[in-house]
N, CA, C and O atoms as a Maestro MAE file, in Angstrom:
{
 s_m_m2io_version
 :::
 2.0.0
}

f_m_ct {
 s_m_title
 :::
 protein
 m_atom[284] {
  # First column is atom index #
  i_m_mmod_type
  r_m_x_coord
  r_m_y_coord
  r_m_z_coord
  i_m_residue_number
  s_m_chain_name
  s_m_pdb_residue_name
  s_m_pdb_atom_name
  i_m_atomic_number
  :::
  1 25 6.211 -11.576 -33.476 1 A "UNK " " N  " 7
  2 3 6.596 -11.427 -32.032 1 A "UNK " " CA " 6
  3 2 5.921 -11.639 -31.307 1 A "UNK " " C  " 6
  4 15 4.733 -11.554 -31.620 1 A "UNK " " O  " 8
  5 25 6.317 -12.079 -29.780 2 A "UNK " " N  " 7
  6 3 5.380 -12.316 -28.570 2 A "UNK " " CA " 6
  7 2 6.171 -12.520 -27.463 2 A "UNK " " C  " 6
  8 15 6.989 -13.435 -27.369 2 A "UNK " " O  " 8
  9 25 5.917 -11.573 -26.506 3 A "UNK " " N  " 7
  10 3 6.402 -11.983 -25.098 3 A "UNK " " CA " 6
  11 2 5.450 -12.614 -24.437 3 A "UNK " " C  " 6
  12 15 4.339 -12.098 -24.317 3 A "UNK " " O  " 8
  13 25 5.757 -13.862 -23.895 4 A "UNK " " N  " 7
  14 3 5.066 -14.607 -23.210 4 A "UNK " " CA " 6
  15 2 5.011 -14.793 -21.460 4 A "UNK " " C  " 6
  16 15 6.065 -15.139 -20.927 4 A "UNK " " O  " 8
  17 25 4.162 -14.633 -20.847 5 A "UNK " " N  " 7
  18 3 4.151 -14.685 -19.519 5 A "UNK " " CA " 6
  19 2 3.981 -16.005 -18.631 5 A "UNK " " C  " 6
  20 15 3.039 -16.785 -18.486 5 A "UNK " " O  " 8
  21 25 4.857 -15.962 -18.268 6 A "UNK " " N  " 7
  22 3 5.047 -17.804 -17.463 6 A "UNK " " CA " 6
  23 2 4.760 -17.409 -15.843 6 A "UNK " " C  " 6
  24 15 5.155 -18.360 -15.168 6 A "UNK " " O  " 8
  25 25 4.259 -16.432 -15.060 7 A "UNK " " N  " 7
  26 3 4.088 -16.141 -14.017 7 A "UNK " " CA " 6
  27 2 3.416 -17.258 -13.031 7 A "UNK " " C  " 6
  28 15 3.611 -17.474 -11.835 7 A "UNK " " O  " 8
  29 25 2.437 -17.970 -14.101 8 A "UNK " " N  " 7
  30 3 1.541 -19.101 -13.461 8 A "UNK " " CA " 6
  31 2 2.397 -20.202 -13.124 8 A "UNK " " C  " 6
  32 15 2.281 -20.764 -12.035 8 A "UNK " " O  " 8
  33 25 3.292 -20.569 -14.018 9 A "UNK " " N  " 7
  34 3 4.419 -21.483 -13.831 9 A "UNK " " CA " 6
  35 2 5.258 -21.271 -12.807 9 A "UNK " " C  " 6
  36 15 5.569 -22.160 -12.015 9 A "UNK " " O  " 8
  37 25 5.651 -20.162 -12.757 10 A "UNK " " N  " 7
  38 3 6.731 -19.952 -11.445 10 A "UNK " " CA " 6
  39 2 5.717 -20.020 -9.846 10 A "UNK " " C  " 6
  40 15 6.090 -20.215 -8.689 10 A "UNK " " O  " 8
  41 25 4.451 -19.787 -10.375 11 A "UNK " " N  " 7
  42 3 3.703 -19.751 -8.905 11 A "UNK " " CA " 6
  43 2 3.462 -21.296 -8.585 11 A "UNK " " C  " 6
  44 15 3.470 -21.769 -7.449 11 A "UNK " " O  " 8
  45 25 3.300 -21.830 -9.472 12 A "UNK " " N  " 7
  46 3 2.974 -23.312 -9.215 12 A "UNK " " CA " 6
  47 2 4.098 -23.848 -8.695 12 A "UNK " " C  " 6
  48 15 4.002 -24.759 -7.872 12 A "UNK " " O  " 8
  49 25 5.206 -23.411 -9.058 13 A "UNK " " N  " 7
  50 3 6.519 -24.381 -8.680 13 A "UNK " " CA " 6
  51 2 6.514 -23.724 -7.095 13 A "UNK " " C  " 6
  52 15 6.673 -24.455 -6.117 13 A "UNK " " O  " 8
  53 25 6.346 -22.505 -6.998 14 A "UNK " " N  " 7
  54 3 6.272 -22.171 -5.431 14 A "UNK " " CA " 6
  55 2 5.252 -22.639 -4.530 14 A "UNK " " C  " 6
  56 15 5.310 -22.673 -3.301 14 A "UNK " " O  " 8
  57 25 4.519 -22.918 -5.118 15 A "UNK " " N  " 7
  58 3 2.911 -23.370 -4.549 15 A "UNK " " CA " 6
  59 2 2.551 -22.227 -4.123 15 A "UNK " " C  " 6
  60 15 2.753 -22.156 -2.911 15 A "UNK " " O  " 8
  61 25 2.005 -21.073 -4.653 16 A "UNK " " N  " 7
  62 3 1.490 -19.739 -4.199 16 A "UNK " " CA " 6
  63 2 0.207 -19.723 -5.216 16 A "UNK " " C  " 6
  64 15 -0.079 -20.147 -6.336 16 A "UNK " " O  " 8
  65 25 -0.428 -18.934 -4.091 17 A "UNK " " N  " 7
  66 3 -1.747 -18.614 -5.210 17 A "UNK " " CA " 6
  67 2 -1.624 -16.840 -5.337 17 A "UNK " " C  " 6
  68 15 -1.028 -15.985 -4.682 17 A "UNK " " O  " 8
  69 25 -2.402 -16.821 -6.376 18 A "UNK " " N  " 7
  70 3 -2.381 -15.393 -6.728 18 A "UNK " " CA " 6
  71 2 -2.601 -14.144 -5.817 18 A "UNK " " C  " 6
  72 15 -2.008 -13.065 -5.820 18 A "UNK " " O  " 8
  73 25 -3.758 -14.661 -4.932 19 A "UNK " " N  " 7
  74 3 -3.914 -14.035 -3.497 19 A "UNK " " CA " 6
  75 2 -2.726 -13.743 -2.731 19 A "UNK " " C  " 6
  76 15 -2.307 -12.643 -2.370 19 A "UNK " " O  " 8
  77 25 -2.216 -14.964 -2.524 20 A "UNK " " N  " 7
  78 3 -0.880 -14.633 -1.716 20 A "UNK " " CA " 6
  79 2 0.342 -14.076 -2.273 20 A "UNK " " C  " 6
  80 15 1.137 -13.466 -1.557 20 A "UNK " " O  " 8
  81 25 0.522 -14.250 -3.474 21 A "UNK " " N  " 7
  82 3 1.492 -13.279 -3.962 21 A "UNK " " CA " 6
  83 2 1.184 -11.775 -3.781 21 A "UNK " " C  " 6
  84 15 2.100 -11.053 -3.387 21 A "UNK " " O  " 8
  85 25 -0.106 -11.211 -4.054 22 A "UNK " " N  " 7
  86 3 -0.414 -9.952 -4.210 22 A "UNK " " CA " 6
  87 2 -0.424 -9.726 -2.712 22 A "UNK " " C  " 6
  88 15 0.190 -8.687 -2.468 22 A "UNK " " O  " 8
  89 25 -0.882 -10.296 -1.638 23 A "UNK " " N  " 7
  90 3 -0.497 -9.824 -0.456 23 A "UNK " " CA " 6
  91 2 0.963 -9.540 -0.006 23 A "UNK " " C  " 6
  92 15 1.367 -8.634 0.723 23 A "UNK " " O  " 8
  93 25 1.646 -10.519 -0.610 24 A "UNK " " N  " 7
  94 3 3.122 -10.170 -0.206 24 A "UNK " " CA " 6
  95 2 3.944 -9.230 -0.754 24 A "UNK " " C  " 6
  96 15 4.888 -8.675 -0.191 24 A "UNK " " O  " 8
  97 25 3.454 -9.027 -2.165 25 A "UNK " " N  " 7
  98 3 4.068 -8.236 -2.597 25 A "UNK " " CA " 6
  99 2 3.472 -6.627 -2.859 25 A "UNK " " C  " 6
  100 15 3.914 -5.755 -3.606 25 A "UNK " " O  " 8
  101 25 2.371 -6.611 -1.994 26 A "UNK " " N  " 7
  102 3 1.541 -5.628 -2.432 26 A "UNK " " CA " 6
  103 2 1.176 -4.628 -3.606 26 A "UNK " " C  " 6
  104 15 1.230 -3.411 -3.780 26 A "UNK " " O  " 8
  105 25 0.768 -5.771 -4.345 27 A "UNK " " N  " 7
  106 3 0.359 -5.329 -6.292 27 A "UNK " " CA " 6
  107 2 -1.130 -6.149 -5.807 27 A "UNK " " C  " 6
  108 15 -1.255 -7.024 -4.950 27 A "UNK " " O  " 8
  109 25 -2.113 -5.563 -6.629 28 A "UNK " " N  " 7
  110 3 -3.595 -5.844 -6.510 28 A "UNK " " CA " 6
  111 2 -3.680 -7.200 -7.390 28 A "UNK " " C  " 6
  112 15 -3.024 -7.494 -8.389 28 A "UNK " " O  " 8
  113 25 -4.513 -7.811 -6.836 29 A "UNK " " N  " 7
  114 3 -5.018 -9.448 -7.331 29 A "UNK " " CA " 6
  115 2 -5.455 -9.010 -8.987 29 A "UNK " " C  " 6
  116 15 -5.211 -9.724 -9.959 29 A "UNK " " O  " 8
  117 25 -6.125 -7.727 -9.037 30 A "UNK " " N  " 7
  118 3 -6.387 -7.506 -10.284 30 A "UNK " " CA " 6
  119 2 -5.597 -7.173 -11.576 30 A "UNK " " C  " 6
  120 15 -5.853 -7.535 -12.725 30 A "UNK " " O  " 8
  121 25 -4.334 -6.212 -11.019 31 A "UNK " " N  " 7
  122 3 -3.036 -6.088 -11.726 31 A "UNK " " CA " 6
  123 2 -2.033 -7.161 -12.005 31 A "UNK " " C  " 6
  124 15 -1.218 -7.172 -12.927 31 A "UNK " " O  " 8
  125 25 -2.251 -8.258 -10.868 32 A "UNK " " N  " 7
  126 3 -1.383 -9.648 -11.308 32 A "UNK " " CA " 6
  127 2 -2.199 -10.391 -12.466 32 A "UNK " " C  " 6
  128 15 -1.768 -10.813 -13.539 32 A "UNK " " O  " 8
  129 25 -3.416 -10.431 -11.980 33 A "UNK " " N  " 7
  130 3 -4.366 -11.398 -12.941 33 A "UNK " " CA " 6
  131 2 -4.183 -10.958 -14.412 33 A "UNK " " C  " 6
  132 15 -4.063 -11.743 -15.352 33 A "UNK " " O  " 8
  133 25 -4.177 -9.684 -14.495 34 A "UNK " " N  " 7
  134 3 -3.989 -8.996 -16.040 34 A "UNK " " CA " 6
  135 2 -2.553 -9.498 -16.364 34 A "UNK " " C  " 6
  136 15 -2.262 -9.757 -17.532 34 A "UNK " " O  " 8
  137 25 -1.743 -9.627 -15.464 35 A "UNK " " N  " 7
  138 3 -0.390 -9.878 -15.889 35 A "UNK " " CA " 6
  139 2 -0.139 -11.325 -16.167 35 A "UNK " " C  " 6
  140 15 0.432 -11.679 -17.199 35 A "UNK " " O  " 8
  141 25 -0.613 -12.272 -15.146 36 A "UNK " " N  " 7
  142 3 -0.535 -13.527 -15.437 36 A "UNK " " CA " 6
  143 2 -1.120 -14.035 -16.756 36 A "UNK " " C  " 6
  144 15 -0.845 -15.061 -17.378 36 A "UNK " " O  " 8
  145 25 -2.029 -13.024 -17.038 37 A "UNK " " N  " 7
  146 3 -2.954 -13.649 -18.453 37 A "UNK " " CA " 6
  147 2 -2.741 -12.957 -19.709 37 A "UNK " " C  " 6
  148 15 -3.530 -12.887 -20.651 37 A "UNK " " O  " 8
  149 25 -1.243 -12.308 -19.583 38 A "UNK " " N  " 7
  150 3 -0.753 -11.640 -20.746 38 A "UNK " " CA " 6
  151 2 -1.761 -10.377 -21.330 38 A "UNK " " C  " 6
  152 15 -1.879 -10.064 -22.515 38 A "UNK " " O  " 8
  153 25 -2.260 -9.919 -20.486 39 A "UNK " " N  " 7
  154 3 -3.121 -8.581 -20.763 39 A "UNK " " CA " 6
  155 2 -2.822 -7.423 -20.683 39 A "UNK " " C  " 6
  156 15 -3.620 -6.499 -20.836 39 A "UNK " " O  " 8
  157 25 -1.403 -7.283 -20.382 40 A "UNK " " N  " 7
  158 3 -0.782 -5.984 -20.107 40 A "UNK " " CA " 6
  159 2 0.210 -5.846 -21.431 40 A "UNK " " C  " 6
  160 15 0.632 -6.713 -22.196 40 A "UNK " " O  " 8
  161 25 0.415 -4.404 -21.395 41 A "UNK " " N  " 7
  162 3 1.312 -4.004 -22.392 41 A "UNK " " CA " 6
  163 2 2.734 -3.966 -21.840 41 A "UNK " " C  " 6
  164 15 3.720 -4.388 -22.444 41 A "UNK " " O  " 8
  165 25 2.731 -3.382 -20.555 42 A "UNK " " N  " 7
  166 3 4.158 -2.947 -20.184 42 A "UNK " " CA " 6
  167 2 4.244 -3.537 -18.463 42 A "UNK " " C  " 6
  168 15 3.161 -3.789 -17.934 42 A "UNK " " O  " 8
  169 25 5.214 -3.692 -17.838 43 A "UNK " " N  " 7
  170 3 5.573 -3.749 -16.306 43 A "UNK " " CA " 6
  171 2 6.522 -3.326 -15.704 43 A "UNK " " C  " 6
  172 15 7.675 -3.672 -15.962 43 A "UNK " " O  " 8
  173 25 6.232 -2.575 -14.874 44 A "UNK " " N  " 7
  174 3 7.132 -1.757 -14.070 44 A "UNK " " CA " 6
  175 2 8.389 -2.741 -13.547 44 A "UNK " " C  " 6
  176 15 8.287 -3.842 -13.006 44 A "UNK " " O  " 8
  177 25 9.508 -2.051 -13.855 45 A "UNK " " N  " 7
  178 3 10.824 -2.824 -13.187 45 A "UNK " " CA " 6
  179 2 10.508 -3.212 -11.585 45 A "UNK " " C  " 6
  180 15 10.445 -4.351 -11.122 45 A "UNK " " O  " 8
  181 25 10.360 -2.178 -11.002 46 A "UNK " " N  " 7
  182 3 9.858 -2.548 -9.317 46 A "UNK " " CA " 6
  183 2 8.968 -3.584 -9.210 46 A "UNK " " C  " 6
  184 15 9.191 -4.382 -8.299 46 A "UNK " " O  " 8
  185 25 7.627 -3.850 -10.197 47 A "UNK " " N  " 7
  186 3 6.783 -4.963 -9.947 47 A "UNK " " CA " 6
  187 2 7.595 -6.457 -10.243 47 A "UNK " " C  " 6
  188 15 7.466 -7.514 -9.627 47 A "UNK " " O  " 8
  189 25 8.406 -6.166 -11.323 48 A "UNK " " N  " 7
  190 3 9.181 -7.234 -11.746 48 A "UNK " " CA " 6
  191 2 9.949 -7.947 -10.721 48 A "UNK " " C  " 6
  192 15 9.972 -9.148 -10.450 48 A "UNK " " O  " 8
  193 25 10.575 -6.951 -10.209 49 A "UNK " " N  " 7
  194 3 11.817 -7.268 -9.068 49 A "UNK " " CA " 6
  195 2 10.948 -7.936 -7.808 49 A "UNK " " C  " 6
  196 15 11.178 -9.060 -7.361 49 A "UNK " " O  " 8
  197 25 9.814 -6.958 -7.276 50 A "UNK " " N  " 7
  198 3 9.048 -7.753 -6.355 50 A "UNK " " CA " 6
  199 2 8.546 -9.285 -6.677 50 A "UNK " " C  " 6
  200 15 8.619 -10.232 -5.894 50 A "UNK " " O  " 8
  201 25 8.145 -9.301 -7.696 51 A "UNK " " N  " 7
  202 3 7.486 -10.884 -8.005 51 A "UNK " " CA " 6
  203 2 8.687 -11.808 -7.993 51 A "UNK " " C  " 6
  204 15 8.534 -12.936 -7.524 51 A "UNK " " O  " 8
  205 25 9.922 -11.419 -8.487 52 A "UNK " " N  " 7
  206 3 11.219 -12.220 -8.585 52 A "UNK " " CA " 6
  207 2 11.768 -12.349 -7.237 52 A "UNK " " C  " 6
  208 15 12.312 -13.396 -6.884 52 A "UNK " " O  " 8
  209 25 11.683 -11.605 -6.669 53 A "UNK " " N  " 7
  210 3 12.239 -11.730 -4.939 53 A "UNK " " CA " 6
  211 2 11.209 -12.855 -4.225 53 A "UNK " " C  " 6
  212 15 11.535 -13.909 -3.680 53 A "UNK " " O  " 8
  213 25 10.031 -12.364 -4.380 54 A "UNK " " N  " 7
  214 3 8.872 -13.164 -3.518 54 A "UNK " " CA " 6
  215 2 8.924 -14.877 -4.248 54 A "UNK " " C  " 6
  216 15 8.643 -15.854 -3.554 54 A "UNK " " O  " 8
  217 25 9.267 -14.980 -5.508 55 A "UNK " " N  " 7
  218 3 9.294 -16.330 -5.916 55 A "UNK " " CA " 6
  219 2 10.452 -16.944 -6.141 55 A "UNK " " C  " 6
  220 15 10.571 -18.130 -6.451 55 A "UNK " " O  " 8
  221 25 11.687 -15.836 -5.929 56 A "UNK " " N  " 7
  222 3 12.847 -16.836 -5.902 56 A "UNK " " CA " 6
  223 2 13.317 -17.249 -7.378 56 A "UNK " " C  " 6
  224 15 13.652 -18.381 -7.727 56 A "UNK " " O  " 8
  225 25 13.270 -16.040 -8.209 57 A "UNK " " N  " 7
  226 3 13.315 -16.497 -9.847 57 A "UNK " " CA " 6
  227 2 13.850 -15.389 -10.653 57 A "UNK " " C  " 6
  228 15 13.904 -14.303 -10.075 57 A "UNK " " O  " 8
  229 25 14.208 -15.436 -11.730 58 A "UNK " " N  " 7
  230 3 14.729 -14.620 -12.642 58 A "UNK " " CA " 6
  231 2 13.801 -14.014 -13.603 58 A "UNK " " C  " 6
  232 15 12.931 -14.723 -14.109 58 A "UNK " " O  " 8
  233 25 13.927 -12.459 -13.980 59 A "UNK " " N  " 7
  234 3 13.053 -12.035 -14.840 59 A "UNK " " CA " 6
  235 2 12.898 -13.128 -16.130 59 A "UNK " " C  " 6
  236 15 11.776 -13.492 -16.484 59 A "UNK " " O  " 8
  237 25 13.954 -13.547 -16.704 60 A "UNK " " N  " 7
  238 3 13.554 -14.542 -17.736 60 A "UNK " " CA " 6
  239 2 12.802 -15.943 -17.372 60 A "UNK " " C  " 6
  240 15 12.451 -16.774 -18.210 60 A "UNK " " O  " 8
  241 25 12.631 -16.040 -16.036 61 A "UNK " " N  " 7
  242 3 11.586 -17.354 -15.679 61 A "UNK " " CA " 6
  243 2 10.189 -16.510 -15.961 61 A "UNK " " C  " 6
  244 15 9.279 -17.321 -16.133 61 A "UNK " " O  " 8
  245 25 9.877 -15.586 -16.031 62 A "UNK " " N  " 7
  246 3 8.478 -15.136 -16.177 62 A "UNK " " CA " 6
  247 2 8.311 -14.556 -17.234 62 A "UNK " " C  " 6
  248 15 7.153 -14.394 -17.621 62 A "UNK " " O  " 8
  249 25 9.427 -14.064 -18.028 63 A "UNK " " N  " 7
  250 3 9.059 -13.079 -19.199 63 A "UNK " " CA " 6
  251 2 9.916 -14.083 -20.506 63 A "UNK " " C  " 6
  252 15 11.083 -14.417 -20.305 63 A "UNK " " O  " 8
  253 25 9.293 -14.435 -21.631 64 A "UNK " " N  " 7
  254 3 9.282 -15.422 -22.145 64 A "UNK " " CA " 6
  255 2 9.364 -14.761 -23.991 64 A "UNK " " C  " 6
  256 15 8.347 -14.168 -24.352 64 A "UNK " " O  " 8
  257 25 10.387 -14.870 -24.919 65 A "UNK " " N  " 7
  258 3 10.321 -13.984 -26.080 65 A "UNK " " CA " 6
  259 2 10.008 -15.454 -27.207 65 A "UNK " " C  " 6
  260 15 10.701 -16.460 -27.362 65 A "UNK " " O  " 8
  261 25 8.832 -15.102 -27.785 66 A "UNK " " N  " 7
  262 3 8.396 -16.185 -28.558 66 A "UNK " " CA " 6
  263 2 8.130 -15.698 -29.940 66 A "UNK " " C  " 6
  264 15 7.157 -14.951 -30.036 66 A "UNK " " O  " 8
  265 25 8.927 -16.017 -31.256 67 A "UNK " " N  " 7
  266 3 9.161 -15.759 -32.606 67 A "UNK " " CA " 6
  267 2 8.057 -16.255 -33.273 67 A "UNK " " C  " 6
  268 15 8.085 -17.420 -33.671 67 A "UNK " " O  " 8
  269 25 6.900 -15.418 -33.494 68 A "UNK " " N  " 7
  270 3 5.640 -15.827 -34.038 68 A "UNK " " CA " 6
  271 2 5.793 -15.453 -35.650 68 A "UNK " " C  " 6
  272 15 4.982 -15.729 -36.534 68 A "UNK " " O  " 8
  273 25 7.072 -14.740 -35.792 69 A "UNK " " N  " 7
  274 3 7.067 -14.570 -37.200 69 A "UNK " " CA " 6
  275 2 7.689 -15.818 -38.184 69 A "UNK " " C  " 6
  276 15 8.629 -16.532 -37.834 69 A "UNK " " O  " 8
  277 25 7.070 -15.920 -39.307 70 A "UNK " " N  " 7
  278 3 7.443 -16.990 -40.079 70 A "UNK " " CA " 6
  279 2 8.101 -16.149 -41.390 70 A "UNK " " C  " 6
  280 15 7.467 -15.427 -42.160 70 A "UNK " " O  " 8
  281 25 9.379 -16.409 -41.424 71 A "UNK " " N  " 7
  282 3 9.735 -15.525 -42.815 71 A "UNK " " CA " 6
  283 2 10.387 -16.752 -43.648 71 A "UNK " " C  " 6
  284 15 10.813 -16.567 -44.788 71 A "UNK " " O  " 8
  :::
 }
 m_bond[283] {
  # First column is bond index #
  i_m_from
  i_m_to
  i_m_order
  :::
  1 1 2 1
  2 2 3 1
  3 3 4 2
  4 3 5 1
  5 5 6 1
  6 6 7 1
  7 7 8 2
  8 7 9 1
  9 9 10 1
  10 10 11 1
  11 11 12 2
  12 11 13 1
  13 13 14 1
  14 14 15 1
  15 15 16 2
  16 15 17 1
  17 17 18 1
  18 18 19 1
  19 19 20 2
  20 19 21 1
  21 21 22 1
  22 22 23 1
  23 23 24 2
  24 23 25 1
  25 25 26 1
  26 26 27 1
  27 27 28 2
  28 27 29 1
  29 29 30 1
  30 30 31 1
  31 31 32 2
  32 31 33 1
  33 33 34 1
  34 34 35 1
  35 35 36 2
  36 35 37 1
  37 37 38 1
  38 38 39 1
  39 39 40 2
  40 39 41 1
  41 41 42 1
  42 42 43 1
  43 43 44 2
  44 43 45 1
  45 45 46 1
  46 46 47 1
  47 47 48 2
  48 47 49 1
  49 49 50 1
  50 50 51 1
  51 51 52 2
  52 51 53 1
  53 53 54 1
  54 54 55 1
  55 55 56 2
  56 55 57 1
  57 57 58 1
  58 58 59 1
  59 59 60 2
  60 59 61 1
  61 61 62 1
  62 62 63 1
  63 63 64 2
  64 63 65 1
  65 65 66 1
  66 66 67 1
  67 67 68 2
  68 67 69 1
  69 69 70 1
  70 70 71 1
  71 71 72 2
  72 71 73 1
  73 73 74 1
  74 74 75 1
  75 75 76 2
  76 75 77 1
  77 77 78 1
  78 78 79 1
  79 79 80 2
  80 79 81 1
  81 81 82 1
  82 82 83 1
  83 83 84 2
  84 83 85 1
  85 85 86 1
  86 86 87 1
  87 87 88 2
  88 87 89 1
  89 89 90 1
  90 90 91 1
  91 91 92 2
  92 91 93 1
  93 93 94 1
  94 94 95 1
  95 95 96 2
  96 95 97 1
  97 97 98 1
  98 98 99 1
  99 99 100 2
  100 99 101 1
  101 101 102 1
  102 102 103 1
  103 103 104 2
  104 103 105 1
  105 105 106 1
  106 106 107 1
  107 107 108 2
  108 107 109 1
  109 109 110 1
  110 110 111 1
  111 111 112 2
  112 111 113 1
  113 113 114 1
  114 114 115 1
  115 115 116 2
  116 115 117 1
  117 117 118 1
  118 118 119 1
  119 119 120 2
  120 119 121 1
  121 121 122 1
  122 122 123 1
  123 123 124 2
  124 123 125 1
  125 125 126 1
  126 126 127 1
  127 127 128 2
  128 127 129 1
  129 129 130 1
  130 130 131 1
  131 131 132 2
  132 131 133 1
  133 133 134 1
  134 134 135 1
  135 135 136 2
  136 135 137 1
  137 137 138 1
  138 138 139 1
  139 139 140 2
  140 139 141 1
  141 141 142 1
  142 142 143 1
  143 143 144 2
  144 143 145 1
  145 145 146 1
  146 146 147 1
  147 147 148 2
  148 147 149 1
  149 149 150 1
  150 150 151 1
  151 151 152 2
  152 151 153 1
  153 153 154 1
  154 154 155 1
  155 155 156 2
  156 155 157 1
  157 157 158 1
  158 158 159 1
  159 159 160 2
  160 159 161 1
  161 161 162 1
  162 162 163 1
  163 163 164 2
  164 163 165 1
  165 165 166 1
  166 166 167 1
  167 167 168 2
  168 167 169 1
  169 169 170 1
  170 170 171 1
  171 171 172 2
  172 171 173 1
  173 173 174 1
  174 174 175 1
  175 175 176 2
  176 175 177 1
  177 177 178 1
  178 178 179 1
  179 179 180 2
  180 179 181 1
  181 181 182 1
  182 182 183 1
  183 183 184 2
  184 183 185 1
  185 185 186 1
  186 186 187 1
  187 187 188 2
  188 187 189 1
  189 189 190 1
  190 190 191 1
  191 191 192 2
  192 191 193 1
  193 193 194 1
  194 194 195 1
  195 195 196 2
  196 195 197 1
  197 197 198 1
  198 198 199 1
  199 199 200 2
  200 199 201 1
  201 201 202 1
  202 202 203 1
  203 203 204 2
  204 203 205 1
  205 205 206 1
  206 206 207 1
  207 207 208 2
  208 207 209 1
  209 209 210 1
  210 210 211 1
  211 211 212 2
  212 211 213 1
  213 213 214 1
  214 214 215 1
  215 215 216 2
  216 215 217 1
  217 217 218 1
  218 218 219 1
  219 219 220 2
  220 219 221 1
  221 221 222 1
  222 222 223 1
  223 223 224 2
  224 223 225 1
  225 225 226 1
  226 226 227 1
  227 227 228 2
  228 227 229 1
  229 229 230 1
  230 230 231 1
  231 231 232 2
  232 231 233 1
  233 233 234 1
  234 234 235 1
  235 235 236 2
  236 235 237 1
  237 237 238 1
  238 238 239 1
  239 239 240 2
  240 239 241 1
  241 241 242 1
  242 242 243 1
  243 243 244 2
  244 243 245 1
  245 245 246 1
  246 246 247 1
  247 247 248 2
  248 247 249 1
  249 249 250 1
  250 250 251 1
  251 251 252 2
  252 251 253 1
  253 253 254 1
  254 254 255 1
  255 255 256 2
  256 255 257 1
  257 257 258 1
  258 258 259 1
  259 259 260 2
  260 259 261 1
  261 261 262 1
  262 262 263 1
  263 263 264 2
  264 263 265 1
  265 265 266 1
  266 266 267 1
  267 267 268 2
  268 267 269 1
  269 269 270 1
  270 270 271 1
  271 271 272 2
  272 271 273 1
  273 273 274 1
  274 274 275 1
  275 275 276 2
  276 275 277 1
  277 277 278 1
  278 278 279 1
  279 279 280 2
  280 279 281 1
  281 281 282 1
  282 282 283 1
  283 283 284 2
  :::
 }
}
């Protein structure tokens, strides 16, 4: 089981850079970069809300469940 982060896809759809998103929502570029690269274990709802508002998307557009278990 894995949660895939598609932040880069949504940013590309909106033609927005990491720096621009960071400035617009008040989250550091370092934290956004870690999120974008899937290197985080958690995300605050307030952060997710700010990202979704700025990119005009839904949380499901950014977070995707990928089943990696082969039973």
